[in-house]
C-alpha positions in Angstrom: -6.0 4.7 -19.3 -8.9 5.6 -21.6 -12.3 6.3 -20.1 -13.9 3.4 -22.0 -11.5 0.9 -20.3 -12.4 2.0 -16.8 -15.3 -0.5 -16.6 -14.8 -2.6 -19.8 -12.9 -5.4 -18.0 -15.3 -5.7 -15.1 -18.4 -7.8 -15.0 -21.2 -5.5 -14.0 -24.5 -6.7 -12.5 -26.3 -4.4 -14.9 -24.1 -4.3 -18.1 -26.3 -1.6 -19.6 -24.8 0.8 -17.1 -21.3 0.5 -18.5 -21.8 3.5 -20.8 -23.1 5.6 -18.0 -20.2 4.8 -15.7 -17.7 5.4 -18.5 -19.3 8.6 -19.6 -19.4 10.1 -16.1 -16.1 8.8 -14.8 -14.1 12.1 -15.4 -17.1 14.3 -14.6 -17.6 12.7 -11.2 -13.9 13.1 -10.4 -14.0 16.7 -11.5 -17.0 17.4 -9.4 -15.3 15.9 -6.3 -12.2 18.1 -7.0 -14.2 21.3 -7.4 -16.4 20.7 -4.3 -13.3 19.9 -2.2 -11.5 23.0 -3.5 -14.5 25.3 -2.9 -15.0 23.8 0.6 -11.3 24.5 1.4 -11.5 28.0 -0.1 -14.7 28.7 1.9 -12.9 27.6 5.1 -10.0 29.8 4.3 -12.2 32.8 3.4 -12.7 33.6 7.1 -9.0 33.5 7.8 -7.6 35.4 4.8 -8.9 38.8 6.0 -6.8 38.4 9.1 -4.0 35.9 8.3 -2.5 36.3 11.7 -5.8 35.8 13.5 -5.2 32.1 14.1 -1.7 32.6 15.6 -2.9 31.8 19.1 -4.8 28.7 17.9 -1.9 27.3 16.0 0.5 27.9 18.9 -2.0 26.1 21.1 -1.5 23.1 18.8 2.3 23.4 19.3 3.2 25.2 16.0 5.5 28.1 16.9 5.8 30.9 16.0 2.1 31.4 15.4 2.9 34.5 13.3 4.5 32.1 10.7 2.0 29.2 10.8 -1.2 31.2 10.9 -0.7 33.0 7.6 0.5 29.7 6.1 -2.7 28.1 7.2 -4.8 31.0 5.8 -3.0 30.9 2.5 -3.1 27.1 2.2 -6.9 27.0 2.7 -7.8 30.1 0.7 -5.4 29.9 -2.3 -5.0 26.1 -2.1 -8.8 25.8 -2.4 -8.8 28.0 -5.5 -6.0 26.0 -7.1 -7.6 22.7 -6.3 -11.0 23.8 -7.6 -9.6 25.0 -11.0 -7.1 22.2 -11.1 -3.9 24.2 -11.2 -0.9 22.8 -9.4 -3.5 20.2 -8.1 -1.0 17.8 -6.5 1.1 20.3 -4.5 -2.1 22.2 -3.4 -3.7 19.0 -2.4 -0.6 17.9 -0.5 -0.7 21.1 1.5 -4.4 20.6 2.2 -3.7 17.0 3.2 -1.1 18.2 5.8 -3.6 20.7 7.2 -6.2 18.0 7.5 -3.9 15.5 9.1 -3.1 18.1 11.8 -6.9 18.5 12.4 -7.2 14.7 12.7 -4.5 14.7 15.4 -6.1 17.7 17.1 -9.5 16.2 17.3 -8.5 12.6 17.9 -5.6 13.1 20.3 -5.5 16.6 21.7 -9.2 17.0 22.3 -9.5 13.3 23.0 -12.6 13.0 20.8 -11.4 9.8 19.1 -12.8 8.7 15.7 -16.1 10.6 16.2 -14.3 13.9 16.5 -11.9 13.3 13.7 -14.2 11.6 11.3 -14.8 14.6 9.1 -11.1 15.4 8.9 -10.3 11.8 8.1 -12.8 11.9 5.2 -11.4 15.2 3.9 -7.8 13.8 4.2 -8.8 10.9 2.0 -10.2 13.2 -0.6 -7.1 15.4 -0.7 -4.8 12.3 -0.7 -6.8 11.1 -3.8 -5.9 14.3 -5.6 -2.3 14.2 -4.5 -2.1 10.8 -6.3 -4.4 11.5 -9.3 -3.8 15.1 -10.1 -6.4 17.3 -11.7 -7.7 15.0 -14.6 -8.5 16.2 -18.1 -10.9 18.8 -16.8 -8.3 21.0 -15.2 -6.0 23.9 -15.9 -3.1 21.5 -15.5 -4.4 19.5 -18.4 -5.0 22.6 -20.5 -1.4 23.8 -20.1 -0.1 20.3 -20.7 2.0 20.1 -17.5 1.4 18.5 -14.1 3.5 18.5 -11.0 
């Protein structure tokens, strides 16, 4: 769908804003993808130096053996964040991040019994990564540059 058609069929309260919305549509989506990727990368940065360091934590969540799941978590956050930020393999990287975030929703809501309040941030991040599982990287991505998407 062309950018110009994103708002063309809708009746806007302020029609003069149609051009602004159409012009910023892809840029806003790209900004969300880059911020989400950098946030995930930053979260993984503390784990990648010692990829086995979270073994006890992941086993505490029921993921055995921790020596398998801890590096997977580290790599998903660190490298997945980079891939999402640049828009390369956006869908699979976002899917991996979504799985990690859904586990954190379960952890905060159920395991720690914090309910919605404890899981709220994880729910929001899950929604962001779900969006990119479905949408991909858009035209401002490495996926688009190479002409292939997953």
